[in-house]
N, C-alpha and C positions, 0 to 999 in steps of 0.2 A: 599821573600815568604818562603825561607827555614827557615829562622829566625822565622817567625810565625808559621811554622809547628813545630819547636823545642820547642818554648814556648808553644804551645798546648799540645805536648806531656808532657813537664815537669809538665804543670797545671794537667793533667789527672793522672800523678804520684803522685803529692801531694794530690789529691782528694782521689786516692785510698789508700794512707798511712794514710790519715787523720782519725781519729777514728770518728765513727758514733756517732749520737746523742744518749744521754742516754734514755733508755726506761723507761717506768713506773716501780716503784719499785716492788718487787716481791710480791705477796700476801703471807699472812700465810700460806694458805693451799699449795701453790707450795713450799715453804720453807720445811714444813714438809714432802710434798712428797719426796724431794730431800733426806732429811734425813733418810727417811725410806727407800728408794731405797738403798742408801750406806750402812746401817746397815745390811739390807737383804743380799747384795752381800757380805760383810764383813764376816758375819757369814758363809755363805756358802764356802766362801773361806778358812775359818779356817777348817771348817769341812773336806773339801777335802783335804787340806795340812796334816791333822793328820790323817784321816783314809786312805787315798788313796796316799801316797808320791810317788811323781815322774809320777803321772798319768797326764802327760802333753799332748799337742796336738802335739808334734813333737818328732822325735827320736834323741838323742844325739849321735854324732859320724858321720863318713863319710857315705855318701851314699852307698847305695848296689851295688856292680859291676854286671857284666854279667857272672862272674865265677859260676860255679856249687855251690851251697850252701852245707854246711855240713848238715847230717841228722838232723832233730829237735830235741832238747832235749825231754825227756819224759815229758808228761804232768804232773803236780802236782795233788796230789791226791784231793785238793780242790781249784777251781777256784778262783782267786783273785777278790774280790768285785770291782763293779765300772765299768764304760765303759770306754775302753782306747780310745783315739782319735788318737794314733800313735801305730805304731809296732816297733819292735827292742828293743833296750837297753833303759832304763829309766834313770831318773835323779839319782843321787847319794844318794838323801834322803830327809828329810823333810827340806823345806826352812824356813829361821828364820820366826819367828811370826811377827817381825815388818815390814818385807818387804811384808808379806801376807796382813798385816793391811794397810800399805801405798798403796798397789795395789787395794784397793777397797774403803776405808773410805773417802778420798778426793772427792769421787762423791758426797758428801753432798754439796759442793759448786760448782756444775758442771754447774749451771746457773748464780750465783753470780760472781764467778771467774773461768771462763771455761778454759782459758789457763793455768792456773796456776795448776787447778786440773788435767788436761790431762797430763801435764809435769810430776806431781808427780807420777801418776798410770802407765804412760810409763815407768819412769825410774825405779820404783820399779819391773814391769814386766821384763825388760831386766836386773835388777839385779838378779831376781830369775832364769833366764836362762833356763836350761834344765828341771828344776823342775817345770817349769809354768803349770800349768793345764788349762783347758777349761775355767773356772771361771775368771782366769787372762786375757785370751784374750777377753770374754766378757767385762771386766772392760776396757780395752784400748779401745774396738770399742764404748762403751757408752761415754767414756772421748773424743774420736776423733770426734763423733758426736756432742757433747755438745760444743766442741771448736769451730767448725765451725757454728754451728747453733746459738750460743748465744754471741759470742765475739765481740765487738765493733771494735776490730782491725780485719777487715776481711781478709786484705792482710797478717797480720802476722799470723793469724791462718792458712790460706793456706798453707804459707811458712813452719809452723810448722809441719803441716801434711805431707808435702812432707819430711821434714827432719827426722820425725818419721817413715814414711815407709821405707826410706833408712836405718836408724840404725836398724829397726826391720828386713830388709832383710839382713843386714851384720850380725847381731847377729845369726840369725838362716839360715845362709847360707849353713850350713851342715846338716841341719834338712831334715828329708824326711816325709812329711805329709802323711796321709793316702789317702786324696782326691788327684784330680790332681793337677799339679803345680800351676794353678792360684790361689789355696786356701791358698796360703802362707802368713804370716801375713801382708808382706808389700802390697800385692795387696787387701787383706781384708780392710785395713786402707783407701787406696785410694778409693775403692768403697764406703766406709763409707762416706768418704769426700764428694764425688760427690753427693751421695744421702742426705747428709745434706745441701749441697749448692742448690740443686735443691728445696728441701722443704722450705728453707730459701727464695729463689728466689719468689716462688709463695705466700709465707706469706706476703712479702713485697708487692706485687702486690696487694694482697686483701687487705692489710692495707691501700695503697695508694688509692685504688677504694672506700674504705669506707671514708676515708678523703675527697675525692673530693665529695662524695654523701652528706657527713655532711655540707661541705661549700655550696654546692648548695642548700641544704635544709635551712640553715640558711639566704642565700642571698635571697631565695625566701619569707621566712618569714619576713625578713627585708623589702622587697619591698612592701609585702602585708601590714605590718604595716604602712610604710609610704603612701601608697596609702589610708588606712583607715583615717589617719590623716589628709591628704589633703582634702578628702571628707568631713569629720566633719567640717574643716575649711571652706571648700566652702559652706556647708550647713548652718553653723552658719552665714557666711556673707550674704547668701540669706535670711534667716529669720530675720535678723536685718534689711535688706532693706526693707523687707515686713512689719514687725511689726511696725518699729519705724516710718514711715511715716504716716501710716494710724492711728495708736494710737494717734500720736501727733496732728493730724487733729482733731480727736474725742475729746481729752483732751481740746484743745482751744475751739470747739464749745459747748462742755459741759459747760464750764467755762462761756462763753458768755451767753448762754441760763439760766445759774443760776443767772446772774447779772439782766437779763432785763425780768426775769419771772413774776415780779408783775407789772411792769410799762409798758412792750410792750409785751404782750403775743403772738402776731403775730411773732415779731422777734424771741421770744423763740422757737416757734414752727418751724420756718425755721432752727434755729440753731440745734434743735433735729432732724429734717429730715436730715441734713447734717451729723450729728452723726451716724444716721442709715445708711446712704449711705457710710460712711467711713467704718462703721463696716462691711457692706456686701463686700465691697471691699476687706477688709482685710481677711475676710474668704474666698473668693474666691482665692485670691493669696496663702494662707496657704493651701487651699485644693489643689491647683495646685502643689506646692512644696511637700507636703506629698504624693500627687498621684504620683510624680515621684519617690520618695523613694520606695513607696509600690508596684509600677506597675510591674506586670510579663509580661513576653514576650508573646504577644498575637499572634505571628507567621504572623502578617499583617504588612509588612513594608511600606505598601501603606498610612498610615495614622497613627495619634496618638492613644493612648488608650481611651478608653471609658471614658467619663467624663473629659478629659483634654483638656486644650486649649493652643495654642502657648504661647511661653514666651512673656512678654510685650517687646515693641521697641519704637524707637523714633515716630512710627506712632500713640502711645497712648499718645503723649504728651498733646493733647487737653484734655483728660479726667483727667489726671494728674493736670494740671494747673487749671481745673474748681474746683476740690476738694480743692485746695490751696486758691484760690479766695474765695471760700465758707467759709474757715477758717478766712477771714479777711485779707489776705495779697495780695494786686493788684500783677498781673503777666503780663509782657509783653513778647511775644514770637516771635522770628525771626528765622526760619529754611530755611536753603538752603543745601539741601543733594547733594552728588554726582549722576552723571548720572546713574552709576551702582548701583545695590542693595547692600546693608552692608551685610557682613556675619551675620548671626543669633547670634553668639556670642557676636561680637562686637556692634551689635543693642542693645543686652541686656545691655551690658557694658555702653553704652552711656545714655541709658534711666536710668541706675542706678546712673549714675554720677548727672543728673539734679534731680532726685528724692531725692537723699541725700543732694544735695545743697538746694533744696527748703525746706526739712525737717529741716535742721539746720536753714534756716531763720525763720521758723515757731517757732521753739524752742528758738532760742537765740536773735531773733530781732522782737519780736511781734509787729505788726502795721507797719512794714516797707515795702517799695515797692521793688519788685523782678524783674529782667530781665533774660530773658533766650536767648542766641544767639547760634544757631548750624551752622557751616558753613564747608567749606572745601578749603584748599590750597593746589593744587596740589595733592599728594597722601596722604594728612593728614586731618583727621577730627578734627576741633577746636569746643571745647564746652566751653562757658563762661557763668557762673552764678552768678549775684552781687545782693546786696541788699543794701539799704540806711541805714542801721542801725537801731537800736531800736528806734521807734517813742515816746515811753512812757517807764517810769521805770518799770523795771520787775525783778523779783527774778532770778538768774542765773539758768539755766537749767543744770540738771544733764548729763554728758557725759564722756565718756573716750576715745574720738577719735578714736573707733573701727571703726566707718562708713568710714573715710578717710582713714585708714589703708587698710580696705577691697577695697576702690576704686583704691589705688595704685596698690594693689595685682592684681585686675582684669585687670588694664590696661597694666600691666607689661608682662601679658601673650600675649599681641598683640604688644608688643614693644612700648607702650606709656608711658606717664608720667603725674603727676598730680601736680599742684601748688596750694596753698591755704594760703590766709593771708589778713589782713585789708587793706581796701583802704585809700586815704588821706583824702578823704570826711568823714571818720567815718563808712563807711559800711564794707562789707566783699565780697570777690571775689574768686571763684574757677574756676580754668581752666584746661583744659584737651586737651591734643593732641596725637593722636594715628594715625597710619597708618592704612588706609581703605581698600587698595588692598590686596588681598590674595596672588597675586604672582606679 
């Protein structure tokens, strides 16, 4: 247990010392803003150092004791320009220009190299010493804030800030600020670091919230896209089942009517009536499918929308086989359904299996005899449709196998499967097996 705790602490320490991921590159506007800030602070620092030398935030020398102070010297004839931030003795003179520039100009890289910029600014301010002015203190505050706010090495930035506060406290330990003791440079740097840490924490929380919202939005869009694609595939399969069967019957009947139109007008008339019946059936099923797509919520859950009929099922096999017989394909049907009603979706899928198999027989085996067997074996519904093969030569029918693919997808939803292939006698067989119990 102690070993696991030690490993956990070491892991936390490694995570704290590990640099954070690189953020997005700085924009050109941010770079120019930092450069402008650094130039402005540098110019102000040079002006202050030139016109008001020694106008620093603290007094050089020992702190004032409790003994009575000597009488103050007479005031000069003209007051010195500039507001002093400290009382008592000032620095010895104007600090070197190089140190003044180094105490402000590195702020141009405060977001690109925050730790390095803060180190240079702080070192220059400590080197200036008693001649440091308020603008040098402001540069250190900006550098400390940037180091904690933008550095990838968060632990290093925090440690560096503590070291900087200690160095500032030691360097100015004999200085006597005008404001109370809590305003000494060490405390100011620590408060600046605490403020930067708080701002960074809330910015990180806000960025994480935005990332989670973006991921959720993308997941929702992806789910919507998949749902739309699945619905399109379902609609395409439904239209294929509706159109292919009825149009195949119509084409076969129209061809038969054309062949016997001159020699047997009555048979031609019967074939044309079958074409008309097939067209009406196709229109009715298409109207049903399109009505489901365009139907709005009528607020009446007790019945279907106006003008819509229930989806077909095994109860409509008689009408289906009659249309196939009218197209010239003899069909025998043997149905033995389970004692309990089939679920509506499964009933529709079983009907589509029979419909697709008979449509393929019409298209690929004209003149063949077909047989349909629907039974159940325990919890499984078994469907078998066979044909005897083409009875006469016929041109190959166009097809891409989409019907059988759609049937397998339909049955897979209910845990079923479908097999299709030629028989030894030269015909074709389609078998489907699917669980019919919902629970």
